[in-house]
Steps between C-alpha positions, in 0.01 A plus 500: 500500500475341843387817682162481323379291791560804720341742253178301518469600865488870412198491272245774569721666761675836518835325468429309179599767247803615699650153529455432130658833399804450723555149372483622141730796565779316679474131440479525123790747481729374774633156580225248555606386847231329709611711797408822321175348376408415858592854605246645256226240541522421873747699711394850391123447545552330837730770636260768379212328678698470823613863500151623408367318808772654722417853385124455516516353851738772617262765364208345683696509824615859433869410498721761336838333451612148407854363518575222251774279642803405295552288300173323438329838512698658215254426218206548737628850577535583131141391441372698799669823391340488157155395619492782756610752238250384238201498732613783729495278808630708795740237637875548522678185380860458616763230459677385816838329468477212744546129557464254783871520571520883493226528764566192709864566583434842660208350693689205653615689811139605564317167485695259720443130434287571193827578322595133539193393302583745221865406468457126535191456288492211256591501134558285197879500522645562847872521576689688775599761240138553392392555861771750591449697180145567619646756739751640250809381683821560311724210397736583786214510752359170378837330530540642851163353602592161354818509706304575817283189460774280354346447156751367249537687166381200297161527672435870436328437166371155584126452476352432844251229588210598724681362805826675409315825437338497844832426665679775308224749585525411871879538507489835322213650697640398838840647420550827690739648244258430215214665686720801577603533135137463385381772738773736385423431133136573566563823687742620232233449231216645703561875474539509122188286461292730718652796316390359165149426626473851642628652177231311306225626730418191703557684827262786417219364715263421212376144438777295337369309199716241323438279196686182415448148369475362855518134616578517878456862611847519657594828329204682653577355843866606484401846379264537797781401738736756347244782503395417854863524612502856361183582702280490190168328563329584172271221377652282228291371212628238257362411157617160377452270205461211742585368846583141594517590869275691736640816667696421817392796709212751472752774577662439161206671332242409240562256217286504185540222243380508141542150358509269801557476875537212742121489519464456123415162352782248495445446128564867421824499698621175344444638150709809575880514496665790683846413364370552149334830585831627635653419161230720347541789746862581426697822540804641313707553817668269755373413846525766772711372791544819707496882489778756501512870566655729241509858626141559614342230288446126554548257214450123464803272504458228240625144495811487285399209279172585333334162452246579233309269271509720191762689304459877499368495145245228583387690808465818294284323243285340769461839672396659169229238459365576848497875440355471150222279633420749775507807273265340247264383771484838672449686172198291409337454839342697780531427870140378503582226247673290762316304763684322775347151474521450121865606501577273793323202344676550169840522666426183694419311180808635322738408780355157566518418131869589491614391846304181555456364148777656285588384153855388428557830321391701803723299732788544256454878521614492863777242469764774517342668806649439843355511848651530849315452828791633708490858629862561400462336157807289564394242243263478206299216353306477174131560560422211265718202419484184294471157662529148362237228511691338786530823696132589474411174675630657822200736493227236508262585782497174697875456466560845652235440767669175602843659499414807705231396747545124545865414433599856605818494295735794551542579132214688337406479134680783314293816475342603172460877500231484232392140505228526232744680271746216551236248391426705187867554413628147554499224242303252708196276456168522688525873570137531612555221752804666653331841503225337706760344733656842561158652558419240769831566673446875491156447651648313797768767539243779505286313753805465723566874472148572627 
């Protein structure tokens, strides 16, 4: 079976026997989906390695409590609970219902012009409706705003060009009534948010430690702003899978990264796909958009439409594979069996093999998974899609270079959310050539980010 190429990487390691046993137990009894095979052979070992690093580093720094942020932190939290129990690690592991939108909205009235950057950030698919949903405006409120700026109904769901987006953002932000409504929305959400954070112990005065997948560090920054507004100046420590950006302000706390940071090699960052990792780190509940008080308790308010990639039965089976893997590994291993660098190096090889040079079968495993780069999840796109021979020509390096930097055309080449998966999945010729073209383009993009 195709996952043998992954099994070869485990030889003479603590993980070798565990991976083989889990594969035999589930993948010979249950449906032979590539997605579940990848869960056993790649996702579970990688998530274990990441969580083991979080706990070991926290122990070294004498940290006593870690908050795993929803939703990417759901499986990470489940791993952490069981590792701490098995090895009697004295760290309290808690799950914090949160999202960018649930923390940003209550912070808007505190941060002035920075709120503009958060609301009017870019995105793959931008319409007036997408933008206004980022602040949870009701349908009636959105229509009222459109009336204030004279935007016709046929344009509400119309995709905006870069020029149109900038003009729309200016009109909205400079509108007094919009700013008044935004401030009121923010203040209304603030008290329940602070109440939830206090209930969960973040206002106790102890160091606040959070764990998440990462990417830009905005969650930690927003959390610092909220805690600071409540006169809490506890240091904040963040443990992240990776960071594409450097922290904006030293006041936001300390950021630790496991797999990569902005200072990591460009090659390592190119061969990693954060969209794909988010498809791996899934949770069984919807996105948190706010908090509500019921009697003396604060609860998360979830987005009504739960945009998940898996059916409940598929999620349950995937979860069972994760837990079975962890139980078998912990039963047969001691804490001293794991060393940070070997685990990190193995995870790096596993991920690069799958993310940068996937087989068609591996890419097919994620064809039904969807990704959204918008904080309100107003739209969803497949993380991997098929392209034709004619379409793939758009992604040739020198053609894109000419288009963007010399001709400076307004229309960009359509985004591929997992470009190397698209190459593997599509029925096209010269796949190695086009993979190289994408790699060159990613290299230029990463250099520009530096």
